[in-house]
N, C-alpha and C positions, 0 to 999 in steps of 0.2 A: 547607559545600559548597552549600547552598541560597543563601546569600549571594554565593558565588563566581558562580554560574549565574545569578543575578538581575543582579548587576554585569555580566556579559558580556552579556546581552541588551540592558541599557540602553545600553551603549556601542554594540553592534551597530545598534540602532535609531537611533542619532544619525547612524551612519555610512551606513546603507541608503540608497540612493538612491530617491526616490519612483518614478523611471521603471520600478524593478524590481518595482513592486507593481501587479497589473493593476488596470484599472477594475472595479467591481462587476459591471457589466453583461457581462463577459468572463468570469466565473467561472462555469463551468456545473456543477461537481461539488462536493458536501462543504457541510455546514451549519457554523454557527459561524464564529469569526474565522478567516479566511484566514491572516494573518500568525501569529497565535498558536498555530494549530495545526500550521505548519509548524515554529515553534520548538519547539513540545513534542515533536514526533516527532524533531527533530534530537537533543533530549536521550535520548529512547529508544534511537535508533540507537548512539549513543556509549555509554550506560549499560548497555543490556541486550545489544546486538549488537556491542559492542566496535569500533565504527567508529574508524578511525585517518585522520588527515589525509592520508597517501600512499596511501590505498586506491582501488582501481578499483572502482566501485559501479554498480549498474542499478536505476533507478526505473521499474517496470513500471505503466504507467497514470499517468504523470507529469502529466498534465492540463495546467494552464498554469502550472506552476512553484512549486507550494505548498511541495513539499519541497525543490525545487532552491535557491530562492532564499535560504533560511537556510544551505544547505551551502556557499554561495560564501564564506561567512565562516569556514568551518571547513577545507574541504579546502585542501592545499597544492598548489603547482604541481606536485608529483609525483604527486598524487592526480588521480583522472580521474571525472569524472561521466558516465553515459549514461542517458537516459530516451526511452521510446517511448509513445506514446498513439494511441487510435483516432480522437480529435478533431482534425483538422487545423489549425483555428484556433488552438488552444492551443499546437500545436509551432510554428507559424509565429511566433506571439506570443513564444516563449521563445528561437527561432532569432536574433530580431531584438534583443530586450530583453537576454537574458542572455549567449548565446554570443559576441556581439560585444564583450561586456566581459570575459568570462570563457572562453579558448580551451579550457580543458579541461572545459567543459560542453558536451555534445553530445545534440542532440534529433532523434527519427526520427519520422515518421508510419508508422503501421500501419494499413491499411485493414481492420480487422478488425470482422465484423459482431457487433452486439449490439443486441438488439430494443429497449432502453431508450435507449441512447446513440449508436449508430450503425446504424440500421435498414437502410440501403443499402450496408453494407460488404460487400466481395467477398471476404473471406478467412474461412474458417470458424476460430474459436479453439481447437476441438479438433484442428485439423492445423496450426495456426501454428507455425512453427520460427523461435526466436529468432535474430535475424542476428548472432551471435556465436559465436566458436571455444569449444570445449570448455574448461573450467577457466579462465575468462577474468575472472572476477570475484572479488573478495574478500567482497563482501556484494550481495545481492539484498533490495529491499524492494517491498511492494505494499501501499498504503493504500486502502481502499474501493474494492478490485478484485474480489476473490473474493466480497464481498457482493453483486455484481451479476453472478455467473456461475454457469451450470447446471454439474452434476457432470462430465461428461465434457470440459468446458472446462477446469476448474481442475485436473483430473487430468492434462491434457496440460501444462498451465502448470507444474506441480509437477515434471514430468518434465525438461522445459526448463531449469526453476530448478536442478535437481541437475545438470545436464550442463553449465551454463556457470559453476556455482560452483566454486571452487577447493577442493581437499581440506582440510578445516579451516575453509572460509568458513562465513558465517551467512545467514539469510534472516530477514527480519520481515515477516509477514503478519496482516492484521487480517480478523477473521471476526465473524459473529454465531453464537455458539457455542449449540446447543440442548443442554441438559442438564436434570436434574431442578429445579434452580433457577430457570433462564430459563423453562423450560415452565410451572412454578408460577405465575410473576410475570405471564404471558401470559395464563393462565387467569384469574386474579384482576382482570384490566383494569388491571394498573399499569405494564405495559410500554410505552414509547413507540412501539415497533413491534409490529403485531399480526400476527405472523407464523403465521397461524392455518390456511393454506392446505397441507396437505399434498399434497406432488407426489411424482414418483418419484425419490426420494434426498435431498429437502431441504423446506424450508418457505417460503413467501413470502406476502408482504403482498397480491399482486395475480396471480391465477390467469391472467388474460389476457397481462400483462405481467410474468412472474415475475423478471425482471432488475431489476425496480424495487427491491427488497430480498429478499435469500436468507439463510437461516439454515441451518447444517448440525449434524447430530447430532455430539457430541463423539468418539464411537467412531468413526463414520466418518471424521471428520478425522485421528484417530489413525491409521486403517488405510492412507489414501492417503498420508501422510507416510512412513510406514515403507515401504510399496511402492514409493515414489520414491526411497529411500535417504537420507532426511532423519531426522534425530533430534531430536525436540522438547526443548526445554530446558525443565524444569519449574523454577517452576510457570507455568501459563497464567495471563496477566495479564487477568482477567476486566473488563469495562467495565460502563458504567452504563446501556446502552441500554435494558436490561429493568427497571430501577430497583433494581438490587441496591444492597444497604446498604454493602458494601465494593466498591470499583473503582478502576481506575487511569485510564482514559480513556473515551471513549465507545464505541468498538467493542472487543472482544476482541481482544488482541494475543498471537500465538504467535510465539516465538523457536525455529529450529531450526539444526542444523549439519550440514554433509555430513561424514562420517567416515570413516576407511579402510575 
């Protein structure tokens, strides 16, 4: 299976046009290799969230196409991708470089306030209504989004995710999960993120600009998913951000489904 996945990535890289990879100066979010992380998460969407080529999917906080670009080689003409982000520069680039080649890929700008990424945004995240009909998507995913949002904002987003998901649909969301293991690693100084500032319902590395990096207690995460009508699929795929000995990716990955 790994050999097949590797062969696919090699072939796709040969075919992938350079014009679909943004210059480093335009990549405004995310550490590590832009392309490798996108390819990595494409495999998680397929393997963990059962993404199918004909699905209609939503990328919340799509940035400058890090997740969209590898999906252009996977979604069929029957599939449909939608993404929205608060940074207009990234949306314009995606519209010009991706949508012009793949008409089933759509990018929208949402001028949502975020103290770290969009301090002049006009719309409150805790009141934002996703511009889609109920039960519109088979799959919704968010990477490096809830790690930069405060509690009332993510609770609204989860309600909106549950609303736009079809019954039986899935979502993939990354977090910095605070539990006994991660808290112990932070105290010992081994974590790459020092989420030491306890705020109202979350932890952050910067109390002045909390959205820089935010961690949530695992019990709280379970409660807000349940309250939103989304069922977490076990196990949670813990990440390496706090220097865990066993991990999948950098951030913690949670898969959930909307059941009857």
